[in-house]
C-alpha positions in Angstrom: -69.9 -34.4 -25.9 -70.3 -36.0 -22.4 -67.8 -38.7 -21.3 -69.8 -41.9 -20.7 -66.7 -43.9 -19.5 -67.1 -43.2 -15.8 -70.9 -44.1 -15.8 -70.3 -47.3 -17.7 -67.5 -48.3 -15.3 -69.6 -47.5 -12.3 -72.5 -49.6 -13.6 -70.2 -52.7 -13.8 -68.9 -52.4 -10.2 -71.5 -54.8 -8.7 -70.7 -57.5 -11.2 -66.9 -57.0 -10.8 -67.4 -57.3 -7.0 -69.3 -60.6 -7.4 -66.5 -62.0 -9.5 -63.9 -60.7 -7.2 -65.7 -62.4 -4.2 -65.6 -65.7 -6.1 -61.9 -65.4 -6.6 -60.9 -64.1 -3.2 -63.6 -65.5 -0.9 -63.2 -62.4 1.3 -65.3 -59.3 1.2 -62.4 -56.9 2.1 -60.0 -58.5 -0.4 -62.7 -58.4 -3.1 -63.3 -54.7 -2.4 -59.6 -54.1 -2.6 -59.3 -56.0 -5.8 -62.2 -54.1 -7.4 -60.7 -50.8 -6.2 -57.3 -51.7 -7.7 -59.1 -52.6 -10.9 -60.8 -49.3 -11.0 -57.6 -47.3 -10.3 -55.8 -49.2 -13.0 -58.7 -48.8 -15.5 -58.8 -45.1 -14.8 -55.1 -44.7 -15.2 -55.1 -46.6 -18.5 -58.4 -45.5 -19.8 -56.7 -44.0 -22.9 -55.8 -47.6 -23.8 -59.5 -48.6 -23.8 -61.0 -48.4 -27.3 -64.5 -46.9 -27.2 -67.0 -49.3 -28.8 -65.2 -52.4 -27.7 -66.4 -54.6 -24.8 -65.8 -52.5 -21.6 -66.9 -55.4 -19.3 -64.4 -57.8 -20.8 -61.7 -55.2 -20.6 -62.4 -54.5 -16.9 -62.6 -58.2 -16.1 -59.3 -58.9 -17.8 -57.7 -56.2 -15.6 -59.3 -57.6 -12.5 -58.2 -61.1 -13.3 -54.7 -60.1 -14.1 -54.4 -58.1 -10.8 -55.8 -61.1 -8.9 -53.3 -63.6 -10.4 -50.4 -61.1 -10.0 -51.3 -60.7 -6.3 -51.8 -64.4 -5.8 -48.4 -65.3 -7.3 -46.8 -62.7 -5.1 -48.6 -64.0 -2.0 -47.4 -67.6 -2.6 -43.9 -66.3 -2.0 -44.8 -65.0 1.5 -45.0 -67.3 4.4 -47.6 -66.2 7.0 -49.1 -67.7 10.1 -46.5 -70.5 10.3 -47.7 -71.7 13.7 -51.4 -71.6 12.7 -52.5 -69.4 15.6 -54.3 -66.9 13.5 -56.0 -69.5 11.4 -57.2 -71.3 14.6 -58.8 -68.1 15.8 -60.6 -67.6 12.6 -61.9 -71.1 12.2 -65.4 -72.0 13.2 -67.3 -75.2 13.0 -70.2 -75.3 10.6 -73.5 -75.7 12.4 -75.7 -76.1 9.3 -75.6 -78.6 6.5 -75.5 -75.9 3.8 -72.3 -74.5 5.3 -70.7 -77.9 5.1 -71.9 -78.3 1.5 -70.6 -74.8 0.6 -67.3 -75.6 2.2 -67.2 -78.8 0.0 -67.9 -76.7 -3.1 -65.2 -74.2 -2.3 -62.6 -77.0 -1.7 -63.8 -78.7 -4.9 -63.4 -75.4 -6.9 -59.8 -75.3 -5.6 -59.1 -78.7 -7.1 -60.1 -77.6 -10.6 -57.4 -76.4 -12.9 -57.0 -72.6 -13.0 -58.2 -72.5 -16.6 -61.4 -74.5 -16.0 -62.1 -72.7 -12.7 -61.8 -69.3 -14.3 -64.0 -70.2 -17.2 -66.7 -71.6 -14.8 -66.6 -68.6 -12.5 -66.7 -66.1 -15.3 -69.9 -67.7 -16.7 -71.7 -68.8 -13.6 -70.7 -66.1 -11.0 -69.8 -63.1 -13.1 -72.6 -63.7 -15.6 -70.5 -63.1 -18.7 -71.5 -64.5 -22.0 -69.3 -67.2 -23.5 -67.9 -64.7 -26.0 -67.1 -62.1 -23.3 -65.5 -64.8 -21.0 -63.4 -66.1 -24.0 -62.2 -62.6 -24.6 -61.2 -62.2 -20.9 -59.4 -65.6 -20.9 -57.8 -64.9 -24.3 -59.1 -68.1 -26.0 -61.6 -69.1 -28.6 -65.3 -69.4 -27.5 -65.3 -73.1 -28.2 -62.3 -73.6 -26.0 -64.0 -71.7 -23.2 -67.2 -73.7 -23.6 -65.1 -76.9 -23.4 -63.4 -75.6 -20.2 -66.8 -74.8 -18.6 -68.1 -78.3 -19.5 -65.0 -80.0 -18.1 -65.3 -77.8 -14.9 -68.9 -78.7 -14.4 -68.2 -82.4 -15.0 -65.2 -82.4 -12.6 -67.2 -80.5 -9.9 -70.0 -83.1 -10.2 -67.5 -85.8 -9.8 -65.8 -84.2 -6.8 -69.1 -83.5 -5.1 -70.5 -87.0 -6.0 -73.3 -85.3 -7.9 -75.0 -87.2 -10.7 -75.5 -85.0 -13.7 -78.6 -85.8 -15.6 -76.9 -85.7 -19.0 -74.1 -88.0 -17.8 -76.7 -90.4 -16.3 -78.5 -90.5 -19.7 -75.3 -91.3 -21.5 -74.4 -94.0 -19.1 -77.7 -95.8 -19.7 -77.4 -95.8 -23.5 -76.6 -99.3 -24.7 -73.2 -99.7 -26.4 -73.7 -101.3 -29.8 -71.6 -104.3 -30.7 -68.6 -103.6 -33.0 -69.3 -103.9 -36.7 -67.4 -106.6 -38.5 -66.8 -105.7 -42.2 -68.3 -108.3 -44.5 -70.3 -110.1 -41.8 
């Protein structure tokens, strides 16, 4: 019987790379993150149970590696005088670049749980069930996190969500007085 694990993993690489890009915001770092994920998945492939959700399993590995690396990086002080950063900075010359920068900064202001939920749904294209499995929470909890993330992003970007506008226009009924 032919082993389908390698082909199934290879088919998911583009989606893993997109998710890794949303986390790292750097093509080389995203590629490294996906490569580390693939190495770890191959090393622990015996732990994968055939018939279960391979995509969720791989995304969980990728997410865990990212947060482990991120926690490790926070302990390292780099570019103290800012010379390297100054060399890499460029001024945006188009409006969309400014808006994209605003979006990235706003994403950074979300809580890690809500940001992860939103990125797994919007960027990685996972279903709510798959994303809930990756995050280790109930589907309803994940949907709530995505909703809160969208609302908070709209607030940070000063964007008026149609559903919120509709709710704001609804007249508030007067309180009911019993026996009146």
